[in-house]
C-alpha positions in Angstrom: 0.0 0.0 0.0 1.2 3.4 -1.0 0.4 6.1 1.6 1.0 9.7 0.9 3.2 11.5 3.4 1.3 14.0 5.5 2.8 17.5 5.2 3.2 19.3 8.5 0.7 22.1 9.2 1.9 25.6 9.5 2.1 26.5 13.2 2.5 30.1 14.3 3.9 30.9 17.6 2.5 33.6 19.8 5.4 35.9 18.7 4.6 35.1 15.0 1.0 36.0 15.5 1.9 39.3 17.1 4.3 40.1 14.2 1.7 39.1 11.6 -1.0 41.2 13.2 1.3 44.2 13.6 2.3 44.0 9.9 -1.4 43.7 8.8 -2.5 46.6 11.1 0.3 49.0 10.3 -1.1 50.4 7.0 -4.5 51.0 8.7 -2.8 52.9 11.6 -0.8 55.0 9.1 -3.9 55.8 7.1 -5.9 56.7 10.2 -3.1 59.0 11.4 -2.9 60.6 7.9 -6.6 61.3 7.7 -6.8 62.5 11.3 -4.0 65.0 10.9 -4.4 66.1 7.3 -7.3 64.5 5.5 -10.2 66.8 5.0 -8.6 69.6 6.8 -8.5 73.1 5.5 -5.2 74.3 4.2 -4.0 77.9 4.2 -3.4 79.6 0.9 -0.9 82.3 0.2 -3.7 84.8 -0.6 -3.8 88.0 1.3 -7.2 89.4 2.4 -10.2 87.9 3.9 -13.5 86.7 2.5 -16.5 88.6 3.7 -20.1 87.6 3.5 -23.3 89.4 3.5 -25.4 88.5 6.5 -29.1 88.5 6.9 -31.2 88.3 10.1 -34.1 85.9 9.9 -37.5 87.6 10.5 -40.3 86.0 12.5 -42.2 83.5 10.4 -39.6 83.6 7.6 -38.5 80.3 6.1 -35.3 79.4 4.4 -37.2 78.9 1.2 -38.6 82.5 1.4 -35.2 83.8 2.2 -33.8 82.0 -0.9 -36.5 83.5 -3.1 -35.7 87.0 -1.7 -32.0 86.9 -2.2 -31.8 85.1 -5.5 -35.2 85.3 -7.3 -33.8 84.0 -10.6 -31.9 81.1 -9.1 -33.3 77.6 -8.3 -34.4 77.9 -4.7 -33.3 74.3 -4.0 -29.7 75.3 -4.9 -29.8 78.5 -2.9 -31.2 76.7 0.2 -28.5 74.0 -0.1 -25.8 76.6 -0.4 -27.0 78.5 2.7 -27.3 75.3 4.7 -23.8 74.2 3.7 -22.2 77.6 4.3 -23.8 78.1 7.7 -23.3 74.4 8.7 -27.0 74.0 9.5 -28.3 70.5 10.3 -31.3 71.1 8.1 -33.6 73.9 6.7 -35.0 74.9 10.1 -34.1 78.4 11.1 -35.1 80.6 14.0 -36.2 84.3 14.1 -33.3 86.5 14.9 -30.7 84.0 13.6 -28.0 85.6 11.5 -27.1 83.7 8.3 -24.2 84.2 6.0 -25.3 84.4 2.3 -23.1 82.8 -0.3 -21.2 85.4 -2.3 -22.8 84.4 -5.6 -26.2 85.5 -4.2 -24.9 88.7 -2.4 -26.2 92.0 -3.7 
């Protein structure tokens, strides 16, 4: 009878598992560090001067949609609302009377 020799199984020691895990995790740690320190962050430019925005104060009963129609009557109000929400870092389209909102420059008068 011909029996095939059994090949030995690979056996990792505790130290080998630590080294293998470290090598596998290292690119993830480097990527996380990169994104935490630089990814998505604002970078300074060499331009001199500051950007100024026109601000409006929300009147009682006024909605963001009404405001968009007032400041840019010829533009699509959906785009104007989205730009105001983004610029002012609002959670949604809800605004309060007395709230000051920055108006994107393309809609400033």
